[in-house]
ROROTI-971937 format. One record per atom (N, C-alpha, C, O): y, z, x. Coordinates in steps of 0.02 Angstrom, whole numbers, plus 32768, in hexadecimal, padded with zeros to 4 digits. Each point is the difference from the previous one (the first is absolute). Example, Ala and Ser with C-alpha at 12.3 -4.5 7.8 and 13.67 -1.06 7.14 Angstrom:
<sites>
7EE481868294;803B80007FD3;803C8000802D;7FFF80218034;80367FBB7FBA;803B8003802A;803780257FD9;803780088019;
</sites>
This chain:
<sites>
342BE0697B76;7FF57FDC803D;7FB97FE38000;7FD180227FED;80287FA08028;7FBF7FDF7FFF;7FD4801B8038;801780138036;7FAA7FEF7FBB;7FCF80168032;7FF37FC78031;7FF57FC77FEC;800C80498054;7FF17FCE8033;7FB68000800F;7FE18034800B;80027F917FF5;7FBA7FF98010;7FFB7FDC8043;80177FC78006;7FCC8059802B;7FFB7FE68044;7FDC7FBC8000;7FCA7FF97FE4;80547FD6803E;7FE07FBF8008;80107FCF7FC8;7FE17FCA7FFF;804C80457FD4;800D7FD27FC8;803F7FD7800A;800C7FD27FD8;801C803C805B;803E7FDB800A;7FF27FBB801D;7FD67FF8802C;804E7FD67FBB;7FF97FBC8019;802A7FFA8040;803D80057FFE;7FA17FEF803A;80227FFD8040;80027FB9801D;80087FF7803C;7FF17FD77F99;7FFE7FBB8017;80407FED8024;7FFD7FE08035;803C80317FAF;80407FEE801F;800880228043;80177FE18030;7FD8805F7FD4;80068024803F;7FD27FE28036;80147FFB803A;7FB07FF27FB3;7FD17FE3802F;80197FBD801A;7FF97FF1803B;80247FE57F98;801B7FC08016;803C8009802E;80087FDB8030;802280567FC1;803A800E802A;7FEA80178044;801B7FE98033;7FB680447FD1;7FE78019803F;7FDF7FC98029;80097FFC803C;7FD17FDA7FA2;7FE07FC88022;80357FD0801D;7FF97FE98039;803A80097FA1;80367FD68018;8025801F803B;80127FDE8030;7FF880647FCD;802080238037;7FD77FFC803F;801B7FF38036;7FA480177FC5;7FD47FFC803B;80007FB9801D;80007FF8803D;7FFF7FD67F98;80037FBB8017;80417FF38026;7FFF7FE28036;803980357FAF;80407FF88020;800280228044;80167FE28031;7FD3805C7FD2;80028026803F;7FD37FDE8034;80137FFC803B;7FB37FED7FB1;7FD27FDF802E;80207FC0801C;7FFF7FF6803D;801B7FE07F98;801F7FC18017;803D800D802B;800B7FDD8031;801E80547FBD;803B80108026;7FED801A8045;80217FEF8032;7FAB803A7FD2;7FEA801A8040;7FE67FC8802D;800F7FFF803C;7FCC7FD37FA8;7FE77FC78027;803B7FD68019;80007FEA8039;8032800B7F9C;803B7FDA8014;802580238038;80197FDF802E;7FED80627FD0;802280258035;7FDB7FFA8042;801F7FF98035;7F9F800B7FC9;7FD97FF8803D;80097FBB801E;80097FF9803C;7FF57FD47F9A;800A7FBB8017;80467FF8801D;80087FE08034;8029803D7FAC;80457FFC8018;800780238044;80227FE7802C;7FBE80537FDC;80038024803F;7FDF7FD88038;80197FFF8038;7FAF7FE17FB9;7FDF7FD68032;802C7FC58012;80077FEF803B;80187FF37F93;802E7FC8800C;80388016802E;80117FDC8030;800D805D7FC3;8036801A802B;7FE7800E8047;80237FF38030;7FA280297FD6;7FE580108041;7FF57FC1802A;80078002803D;7FE77FC77FA2;7FF27FC38025;803F7FD98010;80097FEA8039;8024800F7F96;80387FD28008;80448020800F;802F7FDD8011;7FD780647FEA;804180208007;800D80198047;8035801D800D;7F9D7FD98020;800C801A8043;80177FCD8031;800B8010803A;
</sites>
């Protein structure tokens, strides 16, 4: 079994995936807030 050395793993793909996930969540949350405001103004 190979010896693991802490800090040697390439995490570039994981970092890009996490960054994309955070971008998606942020934009989706903003869209939900805008949609809720739209409903509050025009749906009553």
